[in-house]
N, C-alpha and C positions, 0 to 999 in steps of 0.2 A: 640493212636487212640481209640475213643469210638465208637463201633458199635451202630447205632441208626436208628430209624424209626419214622416218624411222621404219626399218624393215623388221617386222615381228612375225610371230607364228603362234598357232594354238598350243604347240608343244615342241620340245626338242625333236630333231630328226626330220622336220618338215622341209628343210632345204634353205633356210634363211641365209646361211653363210654363203652358199653358192649364189643365191640371188643377189645378196648385198654386194658381194665381191664382183659379180658380173656387171651389176649396175654401175659400180664405181669405175670399173675398167671401160665399160661402154661409153659412159659420159666423158671420161678422161680422153678416150679415143676421138671424141668429137671436139677436142680442144678446150674443154672446160677444166678449170682448176677445181678439183674435187677434194674435199676434206673428209677423211675416213674416221669413223668413231665406232666404239664397241661398248655396249652396256655391260657392266659387271667387271670382274677382275681378270678375265681370260687374257692370256698373253699371246696365244698362238694365232687366233683369227686376225688380230691387228697386223701380224706379219704378212698375211695374204692381202690385207687391205693396202698396206704400204706398197706392195708389189704392183697392185692394180692402179694406184694413183701417183706414185712417186713422192708421197708425203708420209710423215710418221703416222702410224696408226695410233690413235689415242683412246684411252678408256674413260668412261663416264660411270663411276661407281658411287652411288649415293650413300652406301653403307660406310665405305672407307674414307670418303672425302667429304661427306655431308651434303645434304640436299641444297644448301645455299651456295655451294661451289660448282654445281653441275652446269648451269648456264654460263658462268664466267669461264670455266675450263673449256666448254664447247666453243665459246667465242674466241678464246685464245688459239685453239687449234684451227678454227675456220677462218682466221684473219686473212683477208685478201683472196678468199675463194669464191667461186661462182655458185657452188653447190656443196652441201654436206649430206652424207649418207651415214645414218646411224644404224648399225646392226644390233638387234636386241639380244636378249639372253633368255634361254629356256622358253616357256610359254609366256604370252604377253603379260599376264597378270601374276606370274610367279616371281617372288622376291626372296628376301632373307627369311629364313625359317622363323615362324612365330613372331614376325615383325610386320604383319599386314602387307601393305603395298611397298614397303621400303625396299629400295634397290631393284624394283621390277622395271621392266621395259615400259609398262604403262606409266609409272611414276615419272620416269625420265622424259617420256613423250610429253607429259603434262608440264613438267618444269621447262621444257624447251618450246612449248606451244607448237609442237610439230605434228603434222599429219602422219598417220600410220598406214603403211601398206601391209596387209596380212598375207603371208605366204601359206597356202593351204596344200597339204599333201592330199591330192585328190585320187590317189591310186586305188582306193578301195571304197569309193562312194560315188554317188551321182546326185540325186535330189536332196539327200541329207546335207549336202554342202551348204544349202541355203539356211537350214536351221542352225548349223554351226556358225556361219558368218553372222547371222542375225543375233545369236547369243553373245558373241564377242563384241559386236558393234553396240549393243544395247546395255551391256553390263555396267559400264561406267560412262555416263553422259559427257564427262570431261575429256574422255579419250576420243579423238576424232579419227575414225577409220575411213580413209579417203579412197580406198580401193583394195582389190584382191588380185594376187597373182596365183594362178592355179599351177601347181607343180606336179610332175610325174603323171601327166595325162597320157592315156594309152593310145587313143585313136581319135579320128575326126568325129566319129559317132559319140565317143565319150565326151569330147569337148562340147558338142552340141547339147548333150543332156545337162552338163554342168552350167553352161551359159543360160540355158532355158530356166533352170531352177533358180539361178541368181538374178534373173531378169527383173523380178519385182521386189528385190531385197533393198533397193536403193543404194547399194554399194557396187560401183562399177568394176567390171573385170578389166584390169590394166595389163594383163599378160597371161599367156598360156604356154607352159614349158613341157615338152615331151621328156621322157626318160632319155638320158644321154650319158653313157659310161665315161666319155672323154672328160666330163667336168668333175668327176669324182676325185676326192682327195683322200689318200689313205689315212687310217687311224691306227692307234695302238692304245696302251694302257691308260694314258691321260688325255686322249683326244686326238686331234689331227697331228700329223707329223709336221714339225715346223718347216718354214720356208728354207731356213739355213741348212737343213739336212737334205734338201731335194731341189736345189735351186732351178736347174733346167726343167725338171718335171713340173715344178710349181709354176714356172713361167708359162709352160704349155697349158696347164690346167686353167690358169687365170685367163689366158687367151681364149680357150674353149668356152669358159663361162661367159665372157664378154660376147662372143659370137652367138651363144644360145640366147642371151638376153636381148641382143639386137634383133634377132629373128623372131622372138616370141613375145616381146613386150612393146607397149606403146610408149616409147621414150618421150615423145612430145607431151602426152598426157601426164606422165610421171613428173616431168619437169614443170609443167604448169601447176600440178598439185604442190610440188615443193615450193614454188614461188608464191603460193597462196598463204604460206605461213606468215603470221604477223611479226612485227619487229620485236626484238628482245631488248628491254630497257635495263640492261645490266652492263657493268664494266668488265671487259675481258680480264681474266686472271693473268697475273704477272709473277714470274719467278723473282723479280727484283723486289717487289713488295708483296709478301704473302699475307695471310690472314690467320690470326690466332684467336680461337674462341675462348671466352672466359666464362666459367660456370656462373649462371645467374646474371650475366651482363651482356653488353653488346659485343659484336665482333670488332676488334680493333686491328689496325694495320701494324705490321712489325717488319722492319727492314731485315732482309736476309743478306744483303750485300755488306761486306765489311767496310768500315770507314778507314780513311788514311791511305797511305801508299804501300800497303803490305804486298810483297811479291806473291804471285799465285802459288798455292800448294798443289803439287801434282798428285792427283788421285787416279789410280789404275782401276779400271772397271773390266771385269771378266766378260768376254764375248765368245764368238765362235759357235760352232754347232752344239757344244755341250752346255752352254750357258746363254740361252736365247731369251730368257724371261726378264724383261725390264720395262719400266715406264719412262716415256720420253721426258716427263717432267723431273725425274730424278737428276738427270744430267743437267737440265736447265737450272734447277735449284742449286746444285753444287757449283756450277759456273757462276751463278749470281752471287753466291757466298764467297767467291774469290778463288775457286779452285780451277786448275787446268786439268780437264778430264781426258785421259788417254785410254783407249780400249786395247786390250791384248787378248790373245787366244791361248788358253791353257793347253790346248791340244797341239799347238805348233811352236809357241814362243818358249824358249828355254830360260828366259830371264824376265823379271818384271821390268816395265819401262824405267829407264834411267831416271833417278831422282824421285822415285815413288815415295810419298810420305803417308799415304793412306790407300786402302784397298777395299773395293766393293765387289762382292761375289753374289750375284743374284741367283735366280732359279734356272731350271733347265732340266737336262736329262743326262746327268753324269753316269747313271746306271747303264746307259747305252754305250758309253765310251770309257768304262772303267779301266780296261787294259791300256788304252792309249793315254789316259790321264796319269795312270801309275807309271807308265814307261817314261814319261817326261820327268825324270828324277831331278834334273837341275832346277826346274821350276818349283817342284814340290819343296825342295830344300830352301829355295829363295823365299817362298811363302812362309815356311816355318821360321826362318830367320827374321823376317819382318815382324811376325807375331811376337817372337821372343824379345824383340827390341822395344815392344810396347806401343808400336804404331797402331793407329786405329784401323780395325777391320770390321766391316759390316757384312755378314753372310746370312743369306736367306735360303732355306730349303736345299737346293742343289749346292749352294755355297757351304751350308752346314755339313753336308756329306763329304765335300771335298776337303774340309778341314779335319775330318775325323781321322782316326788311326787307320781304318780300313773300310772298304765298301764291298760287300759280298766276298770278303776274304782277300781282296786286292788292296795293297798298301796305298793310302792316300797321303795327305800332308802331315798327319800326326800332330797337329796343333792341339787337338782335343783328345782327351783320354776316353774315347768312345768308339764304338764300332757300329756300322750301319749295314743293313741288308734289305733286299727286296722282300715284300710281303704280299700276300693275297688280298689283304684288306685295304680298301680305299679310304683314306682320311680326307674329308672334303667338307668345307663350310666356312662361314664367316666366324671371326673370333673377336671378342671384346677383351682386350689385354691391358694389364697393368704392369709397368716396369717394377720388378722385384728389387733390383739393385741399380745403383748408378752405373751408367755405361756411356760409351761414345755415341750411342743412339738417343738415349733418354735418361733423365734423372729418375731416381727411385720415386714411385708414386705416380708417374706420368701415365695417362691413359691413351691408348691408341687402338684403332680398329684395324684388323687385318683379315687374312684369308689363308687357309691351309688347303693344299691339294697335292697329295703324294701317295705312293704305294710302297713306301719304305718305312722302316723303323730304325731308330738309333738307340743303343743301349750303352750307358744309362740315358734316359730321356732328358735329364737336366744335370747340370754341373753343380759343384759345391755352391756356386753363386749362379742362380737361375736367371734367365733373361726375362721371361714373362710369367705372370700369373693369369691364367685364362678363366673366365667366368662361365663359359658355356662351350660345348654342350655339357661338359662336366668340369668341375673345379679341379685344376691341376696346375703345377708349375712345369715349365719346359724351357729348353734352350740353355745357353752357356754365356756367362760373362766372365772373362778371364783376361786380366791385363787390359789391353786395348781392344780385345776381341768381343764382339757381340754376334752370336750365332744362334739361329732359331729356325724352326720350320715355318714360322709365320711370315707370310708376305705382307708388306705394308706399302701404302701409297703415300709418298711424302708430300704430295700436294694437299693431303688432308691434315698434315702436321709439318708445315714448311720449316719449323724451327729445328727439325731433325738434321737437315742438310747443313744449316749454319753451325749447329753443335758439332757435327762430325768434322767439318772443315776446321773449326777452332781447335779441335784435338790434334789436327795434323801439324801443329806447331808453326 
């Protein structure tokens, strides 16, 4: 049995990231092995979770991975831990647009049979907090709200009014946090600034969050609530044996690891401050499929790792490092040469921009005959995608679910051979399939389609 809590809020901006990260760090500081999780596709919050716990931050996304994989993925990440803390996404009951509860924090809490702690921004209310909490606690009887943490409380008098109002609600107050500038994390156009870009400041912020939580929360009561969660009768997910859903039929196991004594293929994965978006399961799946995964930093390394036979370039913020990426001409040339050789390259969002001819007029790798630029428009949302052409990622006709999140545009938006046909919010094709290159704005979670990793490694020769 894994003790577990889901940290949720009535809406975005209530402070659940601060509270969740602070709880992770506070419990870890007491010597507990804490497993950090994040509902939804977000890449940035898990970086702070990892800093707080010393373990990989893992995502639980029911849209991209399927509801049947949420508990197994959770158990995989929480293996050997004393406690798991799951940070929610948006408001408690907010999920994929026009999909009911799908991918909401509430749905994940139900799938995990986990008690929910509601973080409420109390800065502009007193007695009304009781009506708010009552509404959230009674909306779905399958969601168990086990307590409330009141955030941004102004004074002792304010705290008294809030506690008095909640006294008859049946939902205990498990913490009261004052406003504290030291715990704040700076944001920009796509959310929080990633840990990799502010390591020392991030360490200080997480330490401040832990101290705030220790001072303002009843950690013993929270731990007891976490331990009240029932056992999950599921098998932990494994990268060695994934699951492949068949339309109209049961889920069947499929081996991702190669048979025989094939030598490992070396796959280079972009990292560093410009490429911080990745899911831990991708590396695990590639390794299970027979690859040796080596991380490199396009801001600093002037060559790809020796013996690279495949390249994965995930998301991040190349727009913040355009001049530095461009100045590393030897690496740009090496990437272009690898692409010209036909080697498999999987690029998502930031990777797409890096492979373009230019980004905001600054030369990039020139693999794709396309130019990218910053835009005022935010493109955000889940995507139901169909592979338009055969590629190193998927055969034509394969369906995958993904997510877009960017403030850039690329022109043209698709190559002569497009990567994906998207069904919503509007029908369009996007991305590029060119030789061994698959480049797209769509982020995918390979745990939802583990055959992707095996297919990619197979193309590495």
